[in-house]
C-alpha positions as CSV (number, residue, x, y, z in Angstrom):
1,X,0.0,0.0,0.0
2,X,1.4,3.4,-1.0
3,X,1.7,5.7,2.0
4,X,0.8,9.3,1.3
5,X,3.8,11.7,0.9
6,X,2.2,14.1,3.4
7,X,2.1,11.4,6.0
8,X,5.8,10.7,5.5
9,X,6.7,14.4,5.8
10,X,4.7,14.8,9.0
11,X,6.3,11.7,10.6
12,X,9.8,12.9,9.7
13,X,9.1,16.4,11.0
14,X,7.8,15.0,14.3
15,X,10.8,12.8,14.8
16,X,13.2,15.7,14.0
17,X,11.5,18.0,16.5
18,X,11.6,15.3,19.1
19,X,15.3,14.6,18.6
20,X,16.1,18.3,18.6
21,X,14.1,19.1,21.8
22,X,15.6,16.0,23.3
23,X,19.0,17.5,23.0
24,X,17.7,20.8,24.3
25,X,18.4,22.5,21.0
26,X,16.5,25.5,19.6
27,X,15.9,25.7,15.9
28,X,18.5,28.4,15.9
29,X,21.0,26.0,17.5
30,X,20.3,23.2,15.1
31,X,20.7,25.6,12.2
32,X,24.1,26.5,13.4
33,X,25.1,22.9,13.9
34,X,23.8,21.7,10.6
35,X,24.3,24.7,8.3
36,X,20.6,24.5,7.3
37,X,18.5,27.6,7.6
38,X,16.2,28.0,10.6
39,X,13.2,28.6,8.3
40,X,14.0,25.5,6.3
41,X,14.2,23.4,9.4
42,X,10.9,24.9,10.7
43,X,9.2,23.9,7.5
44,X,10.6,20.3,7.8
45,X,9.3,20.0,11.4
46,X,5.8,21.2,10.4
47,X,5.7,18.6,7.7
48,X,5.7,21.1,4.8
49,X,9.0,19.9,3.3
50,X,11.0,16.6,3.2
51,X,14.8,17.0,3.0
52,X,17.0,15.5,0.4
53,X,19.3,12.5,1.2
54,X,22.4,14.7,1.7
55,X,20.6,16.9,4.2
56,X,19.2,13.9,6.1
57,X,22.8,12.6,6.5
58,X,23.8,16.0,7.9
59,X,20.9,16.0,10.4
60,X,21.5,12.4,11.5
61,X,25.2,13.2,12.1
62,X,24.6,16.4,14.2
63,X,21.8,14.7,16.2
64,X,23.8,11.5,16.6
65,X,21.1,9.2,15.3
66,X,21.3,6.5,12.7
67,X,20.1,7.5,9.2
68,X,17.8,4.5,8.9
69,X,16.2,5.4,12.3
70,X,15.6,9.0,11.3
71,X,13.9,8.1,8.0
72,X,11.9,5.1,9.5
73,X,8.2,5.6,9.8
74,X,8.2,3.8,13.1
75,X,7.6,6.2,16.1
76,X,8.7,5.7,19.7
77,X,6.0,5.1,22.3
78,X,5.5,8.8,23.0
79,X,4.7,9.7,19.4
80,X,3.1,6.4,18.4
81,X,-0.5,7.5,19.3
82,X,-0.1,10.6,17.1
83,X,1.2,8.4,14.3
84,X,-1.9,6.3,14.4
85,X,-4.1,9.4,14.3
86,X,-2.2,10.8,11.3
87,X,-2.3,7.4,9.5
88,X,-6.1,7.1,10.1
89,X,-6.6,10.4,8.4
90,X,-9.1,11.4,11.1
91,X,-7.8,15.0,10.9
92,X,-8.7,15.1,7.2
93,X,-12.3,14.3,8.2
94,X,-12.4,17.4,10.4
95,X,-13.1,20.7,8.5
96,X,-10.5,22.6,10.5
97,X,-10.2,25.5,8.1
98,X,-13.9,26.3,8.7
99,X,-13.1,27.3,12.2
100,X,-9.8,29.1,11.4
101,X,-7.6,26.2,12.5
102,X,-4.6,25.1,10.5
103,X,-3.8,21.4,10.5
104,X,-0.1,22.1,11.1
105,X,-0.9,24.1,14.2
106,X,-3.1,21.3,15.6
107,X,-0.4,18.7,14.9
108,X,2.1,21.0,16.7
109,X,-0.2,21.1,19.8
110,X,-0.6,17.3,19.7
111,X,3.2,16.8,19.3
112,X,3.9,18.8,22.4
113,X,1.9,16.4,24.6
114,X,1.2,13.4,22.2
115,X,0.1,10.8,24.8
116,X,-2.4,13.1,26.6
117,X,-3.9,14.8,23.5
118,X,-4.1,11.6,21.4
119,X,-5.8,9.9,24.3
120,X,-8.3,12.7,24.3
121,X,-8.9,12.4,20.5
122,X,-9.2,8.6,20.8
123,X,-11.8,9.1,23.5
124,X,-13.8,11.4,21.2
125,X,-13.6,8.8,18.5
126,X,-14.8,6.0,20.9
127,X,-17.7,8.2,22.0
128,X,-18.6,8.8,18.3
129,X,-18.6,5.0,17.8
130,X,-20.7,4.3,20.8
131,X,-23.3,6.9,19.7
132,X,-23.1,5.5,16.2
133,X,-21.9,8.8,14.8
134,X,-21.6,8.4,11.1
135,X,-19.5,10.5,8.7
136,X,-22.8,12.2,7.7
137,X,-23.7,13.0,11.3
138,X,-20.2,14.3,11.9
139,X,-20.3,16.6,9.0
140,X,-23.7,17.8,9.9
141,X,-22.5,18.5,13.4
142,X,-19.6,20.5,12.1
143,X,-21.9,22.4,9.8
144,X,-24.3,23.2,12.6
145,X,-21.4,24.5,14.7
146,X,-20.3,26.7,11.9
147,X,-23.8,28.1,11.5
148,X,-24.1,28.7,15.3
149,X,-20.7,30.4,15.4
150,X,-22.0,32.9,12.8
151,X,-25.4,33.2,14.4
152,X,-26.7,31.5,11.3
153,X,-26.4,34.8,9.4
154,X,-24.2,35.3,6.3
155,X,-24.3,38.8,5.1
156,X,-22.3,38.2,1.9
157,X,-24.9,35.6,0.7
158,X,-27.7,38.0,1.6
159,X,-26.1,40.7,-0.5
160,X,-25.6,38.2,-3.4
161,X,-29.3,37.3,-3.3
162,X,-30.3,40.9,-3.3
163,X,-27.9,41.6,-6.2
164,X,-29.4,38.7,-8.2
165,X,-33.0,39.8,-7.5
166,X,-32.2,43.3,-8.7
167,X,-30.2,42.1,-11.8
168,X,-33.0,39.8,-12.9
169,X,-35.9,42.1,-12.0
170,X,-37.4,39.8,-9.4
171,X,-40.0,41.5,-7.2
172,X,-39.2,40.3,-3.6
173,X,-42.2,42.0,-2.1
174,X,-44.4,39.2,-3.5
175,X,-44.2,35.5,-3.5
176,X,-41.8,34.5,-6.2
177,X,-43.2,32.1,-8.8
178,X,-41.3,29.0,-9.9
179,X,-42.0,29.6,-13.5
180,X,-39.9,32.8,-13.4
181,X,-37.0,31.0,-11.8
182,X,-37.3,28.1,-14.3
183,X,-37.1,30.6,-17.1
184,X,-33.9,32.1,-15.6
185,X,-32.3,28.6,-15.2
186,X,-33.1,27.7,-18.8
187,X,-32.3,31.0,-20.5
188,X,-29.4,32.2,-18.4
189,X,-27.7,29.0,-17.2
190,X,-28.5,26.6,-20.0
191,X,-30.5,24.1,-17.9
192,X,-32.9,21.5,-19.2
193,X,-35.8,20.8,-16.8
194,X,-37.1,17.3,-16.9
195,X,-40.3,16.5,-14.9
196,X,-41.0,13.0,-16.3
197,X,-37.9,10.8,-16.0
198,X,-37.9,10.4,-12.2
199,X,-41.4,9.0,-12.3
200,X,-40.0,5.8,-14.0
201,X,-38.0,4.8,-10.9
202,X,-40.1,3.8,-7.9
203,X,-37.0,3.1,-5.7
204,X,-36.2,6.8,-5.5
205,X,-39.7,8.2,-5.1
206,X,-38.6,10.2,-2.0
207,X,-36.0,12.2,-4.0
208,X,-37.2,15.6,-5.1
209,X,-34.5,16.3,-7.6
210,X,-31.4,15.0,-9.3
211,X,-28.9,17.2,-11.2
212,X,-27.0,15.7,-14.2
213,X,-23.9,17.9,-14.5
214,X,-22.7,16.7,-17.9
215,X,-26.1,17.5,-19.5
216,X,-27.0,20.4,-17.2
217,X,-30.3,18.6,-16.7
218,X,-32.4,18.9,-13.6
219,X,-34.7,15.9,-13.0
220,X,-37.6,16.8,-10.9
221,X,-40.2,14.8,-8.9
222,X,-43.5,16.0,-10.4
223,X,-45.2,15.4,-7.0
224,X,-43.5,18.4,-5.4
225,X,-45.6,21.4,-4.7
226,X,-45.1,25.0,-5.9
227,X,-43.0,26.1,-2.9
228,X,-40.7,23.1,-3.1
229,X,-40.3,23.6,-6.8
230,X,-39.4,27.2,-6.3
231,X,-36.9,26.4,-3.6
232,X,-35.1,23.7,-5.7
233,X,-34.8,26.1,-8.6
234,X,-33.6,28.9,-6.4
235,X,-31.0,26.6,-4.9
236,X,-29.8,25.6,-8.4
237,X,-29.5,29.3,-9.2
238,X,-27.5,29.7,-6.0
239,X,-25.0,27.0,-7.0
240,X,-24.4,28.8,-10.3
241,X,-24.5,32.4,-9.1
242,X,-22.2,31.7,-6.2
243,X,-20.0,29.6,-8.4
244,X,-20.1,26.5,-6.1
245,X,-18.8,23.8,-8.4
246,X,-18.0,21.1,-5.8
247,X,-21.6,20.2,-5.1
248,X,-24.2,17.6,-4.2
249,X,-26.4,16.3,-7.0
250,X,-29.5,15.1,-5.2
251,X,-32.1,16.7,-3.0
252,X,-32.2,15.4,-0.3
253,X,-28.7,14.2,-0.6
254,X,-27.7,10.6,-0.9
255,X,-23.9,10.6,-1.1
256,X,-21.2,13.1,-0.6
257,X,-17.4,13.0,-1.0
258,X,-16.2,16.0,1.0
259,X,-17.2,18.5,3.7
260,X,-17.0,21.2,1.0
261,X,-20.0,19.6,-0.7
262,X,-22.0,19.7,2.5
263,X,-20.9,23.3,3.1
264,X,-21.8,24.4,-0.5
265,X,-25.1,22.7,-0.2
266,X,-25.8,24.9,2.8
267,X,-24.6,28.0,1.0
268,X,-26.9,27.3,-2.0
269,X,-29.8,26.6,0.3
270,X,-29.2,29.8,2.2
271,X,-29.1,31.7,-1.0
272,X,-32.5,30.2,-2.0
273,X,-34.0,31.2,1.3
274,X,-32.6,34.7,1.1
275,X,-33.9,35.1,-2.5
276,X,-37.4,33.7,-1.8
277,X,-37.9,35.5,1.5
278,X,-36.3,38.9,1.5
279,X,-34.7,39.9,4.8
280,X,-36.1,43.5,4.4
281,X,-39.7,42.3,3.7
282,X,-39.6,39.6,6.4
283,X,-38.3,42.1,9.0
284,X,-41.2,44.5,8.2
285,X,-43.8,41.8,8.5
286,X,-42.4,40.5,11.8
287,X,-42.4,43.9,13.3
288,X,-46.0,44.3,12.5
289,X,-46.8,40.8,13.8
290,X,-44.8,41.3,17.1
291,X,-46.7,44.5,17.7
292,X,-50.0,42.8,17.9
293,X,-51.5,42.5,21.4
294,X,-52.8,39.0,20.9
295,X,-51.3,35.8,19.5
296,X,-53.1,34.6,16.4
297,X,-52.3,31.3,14.7
298,X,-54.3,32.5,11.7
299,X,-52.4,35.8,11.4
300,X,-49.1,33.9,11.8
301,X,-50.1,31.5,9.0
302,X,-51.1,34.4,6.7
303,X,-47.7,36.0,7.3
304,X,-46.0,32.7,6.2
305,X,-48.1,32.4,3.1
306,X,-47.2,35.8,1.9
307,X,-43.7,34.4,1.3
308,X,-44.0,30.7,0.8
309,X,-46.3,27.6,1.3
310,X,-43.4,25.8,2.9
311,X,-43.5,26.4,6.7
312,X,-40.1,24.8,7.1
313,X,-38.5,27.3,4.7
314,X,-40.1,30.1,6.6
315,X,-38.9,28.8,10.0
316,X,-35.4,28.3,8.7
317,X,-35.5,31.9,7.5
318,X,-36.5,33.0,11.0
319,X,-33.2,31.6,12.3
320,X,-31.4,33.9,10.0
321,X,-33.4,37.1,10.6
322,X,-34.3,37.0,14.3
323,X,-30.7,37.0,15.7
324,X,-29.5,39.7,13.3
325,X,-32.4,42.1,12.9
326,X,-34.2,41.6,16.3
327,X,-31.2,40.7,18.4
328,X,-32.8,37.5,19.6
329,X,-29.6,35.7,20.3
330,X,-30.8,32.7,22.3
331,X,-33.0,30.7,20.0
332,X,-33.5,27.1,19.0
333,X,-34.9,25.4,15.9
334,X,-36.3,21.8,16.0
335,X,-37.8,19.6,13.4
336,X,-39.6,16.4,14.5
337,X,-41.2,13.6,12.5
338,X,-43.7,11.1,13.8
339,X,-45.2,8.0,12.2
340,X,-49.0,8.2,12.3
341,X,-50.6,6.2,15.2
342,X,-47.3,5.8,17.0
343,X,-45.9,7.5,20.1
344,X,-42.3,7.7,18.9
345,X,-40.9,11.1,17.9
346,X,-37.7,11.6,16.0
347,X,-35.8,14.8,16.2
348,X,-34.4,15.1,12.7
349,X,-32.9,18.6,12.8
350,X,-31.9,21.1,15.4
351,X,-30.0,24.4,15.6
352,X,-29.0,26.5,18.6
353,X,-28.1,30.2,18.6
354,X,-25.9,31.4,20.3
355,X,-25.5,28.5,22.8
356,X,-27.1,25.1,23.4
357,X,-30.6,25.8,24.7
358,X,-32.7,23.8,27.1
359,X,-34.6,21.7,24.5
360,X,-32.0,19.7,22.5
361,X,-31.3,16.3,21.0
362,X,-30.7,13.3,23.1
363,X,-28.9,10.3,21.7
364,X,-29.7,7.8,24.4
365,X,-33.2,6.8,23.2
366,X,-34.9,8.6,26.0
367,X,-38.4,10.0,25.6
368,X,-38.7,13.7,24.7
369,X,-41.0,15.7,26.9
370,X,-44.6,15.3,25.7
371,X,-45.3,18.9,26.8
372,X,-43.1,20.4,24.1
373,X,-45.0,22.6,21.7
374,X,-43.5,20.7,18.8
375,X,-44.8,17.3,20.0
376,X,-48.2,18.8,21.1
377,X,-48.5,20.1,17.5
378,X,-47.8,16.6,16.1
379,X,-50.4,15.1,18.4
380,X,-53.0,17.6,17.2
381,X,-52.2,17.1,13.5
382,X,-52.4,13.3,14.1
383,X,-56.0,13.8,15.3
384,X,-56.9,16.2,12.5
385,X,-58.2,14.6,9.3
386,X,-58.3,17.7,7.2
387,X,-54.5,17.6,6.5
388,X,-54.4,21.3,7.5
389,X,-51.4,23.0,9.1
390,X,-51.6,23.3,12.9
391,X,-49.9,26.5,14.3
392,X,-49.5,27.0,18.0
393,X,-47.6,29.0,20.5
394,X,-46.8,28.5,24.2
395,X,-44.5,29.7,27.0
396,X,-42.3,26.8,28.0
397,X,-40.9,26.9,31.5
398,X,-37.9,24.8,32.4
399,X,-38.0,24.5,36.2
400,X,-34.5,23.0,36.5
401,X,-32.8,25.9,34.6
402,X,-35.4,28.6,35.5
403,X,-35.5,29.6,31.9
404,X,-38.6,30.4,29.8
405,X,-39.1,30.3,26.1
406,X,-41.7,31.6,23.7
407,X,-42.1,28.6,21.4
408,X,-44.0,28.8,18.1
409,X,-44.7,25.5,16.2
410,X,-46.3,24.3,13.0
411,X,-47.2,20.7,12.2
412,X,-48.5,19.2,9.0
413,X,-48.4,15.9,7.1
414,X,-45.2,14.9,5.4
415,X,-45.6,15.5,1.7
416,X,-43.2,12.7,0.8
417,X,-44.1,10.1,3.4
418,X,-47.8,9.4,3.4
419,X,-47.8,7.8,6.9
420,X,-45.7,10.5,8.6
421,X,-46.3,13.9,10.1
422,X,-43.7,16.5,10.9
423,X,-43.4,19.6,13.0
424,X,-41.1,22.6,13.0
425,X,-40.6,24.9,16.0
426,X,-38.6,27.9,16.9
427,X,-38.0,28.9,20.5
428,X,-36.9,32.3,21.8
429,X,-35.5,32.8,25.3
430,X,-37.7,35.2,27.3
431,X,-35.5,38.1,28.3
432,X,-35.9,41.9,28.5
433,X,-35.3,42.4,24.8
434,X,-37.8,39.8,23.8
435,X,-40.5,41.2,26.2
436,X,-39.9,44.7,24.9
437,X,-40.3,43.7,21.2
438,X,-43.2,41.1,21.3
439,X,-46.4,42.6,22.6
440,X,-48.5,39.5,22.5
441,X,-46.5,37.9,25.3
442,X,-49.0,39.6,27.6
443,X,-51.9,37.7,25.9
444,X,-53.6,35.7,28.7
445,X,-54.8,33.1,26.2
446,X,-51.1,32.2,25.5
447,X,-50.7,28.9,27.4
448,X,-47.8,28.4,29.8
449,X,-46.5,24.9,30.5
450,X,-43.7,23.5,32.7
451,X,-41.6,21.3,30.5
452,X,-38.6,19.0,30.8
453,X,-36.1,17.7,28.3
454,X,-36.8,14.0,28.5
455,X,-39.1,12.0,30.9
456,X,-36.0,10.2,32.2
457,X,-34.5,13.5,33.4
458,X,-37.6,15.4,34.4
459,X,-38.3,16.6,37.9
460,X,-41.9,17.7,37.3
461,X,-44.2,16.0,39.8
462,X,-47.5,14.3,38.9
463,X,-47.1,14.8,35.1
464,X,-50.0,13.1,33.4
465,X,-48.1,13.0,30.1
466,X,-45.1,11.2,31.4
467,X,-44.3,8.0,29.5
468,X,-41.3,6.9,31.5
469,X,-40.1,7.3,35.1
470,X,-37.3,9.7,35.8
471,X,-34.7,7.0,36.0
472,X,-31.7,9.1,34.9
473,X,-32.6,11.8,37.3
474,X,-33.0,9.3,40.2
475,X,-29.7,7.8,39.4
476,X,-28.0,11.2,39.5
477,X,-29.6,12.1,42.8
478,X,-28.5,8.8,44.3
479,X,-24.9,9.4,43.2
480,X,-25.1,12.9,44.7
481,X,-26.3,11.5,48.0
482,X,-23.5,9.0,48.1
483,X,-21.0,11.7,47.2
484,X,-22.2,14.0,49.9
485,X,-22.0,11.2,52.5
486,X,-18.5,10.4,51.5
487,X,-17.4,14.0,51.9
488,X,-19.1,14.0,55.3
489,X,-17.3,10.9,56.5
490,X,-13.9,12.3,55.3
491,X,-14.6,15.5,57.2
492,X,-15.3,13.5,60.4
493,X,-11.8,12.0,60.3
494,X,-10.0,15.4,60.1
């Protein structure tokens, strides 16, 4: 098996640094001894360059080590864990550049305490395995962290969407029609739109679109509605207008080869949302809605329908606009799905700005609190035979953290899974800023509920909706009692 040149350079650099520091030599000192420049030696140690044979001979002589030992890929016990990490290419799976981290700097940190740091990384890998964290989940977690680090607001893409709308005479004060976007894709970007081919393949009936790059052909599922069609077309425009060539070809995605493809998919989707729902127009409508003295699910729904028939697209757009234009910095977004006539609820998407909020995903198969607005909305839509959208709002109180959230939720049937429903929710932490901006918080008809995270960790007494005992909470309390007693016994012996 051919070993990557980069791996060979990194291993040589690590060994050289270990030998140099072992002899208490600075880069300056080794430069004087070897006659090689300090900058050249630094690049070798960072794995950027691999020296020629003649220079390796010089280094082996001044460091008093065998030539074969110096060029060997075998590492001593201190560096061996780092070698395993480098060889496994785990660092390549992490999109370090996204967070402003250089791989060389991370390697340098690890090299200074290889046993401890590599043990930490190995622990993270083991945790990922135990929680069945796939590559897809890992990339999605990285993307979510990237969104949260930027408050899920990307001004450069917002500006690009506005530039595009102006250039192509798109009226963003009204709902944008898919026919106009289709015309742009065909006339300006040379696309062919095919609405028939996908219907011949029953195995992929859940796919909404496939893009064929060689033919510039977009295959579309003809069962998608107007809003989904408009979003897909706007997303394709985003790929082209933002010049995102390394991309995914299916929606929703099936396979990907790199994190860049996942990131570019997000950028194109963000562009689509910004184009379809103007930040200026949405901010105007939200100000009017927040100024109302009473909460109205009908008025909320009318506001959504001014922009799109897709409630999820609207809620996603709220996560962009609320932190930036209303300074609501502590919000969460949740999407649940539920198979009809079952009591199992799957959290399929979440986002937290600017920190992890009280309601969040739990990977231990515990039961999410049945008092959540998102789950209540799903229960309601399950009982509703009209297939209408259920909109609701409530104040959710978390007694353990003493935090309160205004939570708005919408639930409807899943358009691509006939036996499933789904709900989308956005929660905003109740603080002074929120109370000053949203008048209907004083509406007495707005329900207030005490909620937990999962039944297993919930301290609420006499909950009629509990589906599991608070086993995790009871276990933690038992451990705390034991810990307190141990401290008491130790104190008695002093």
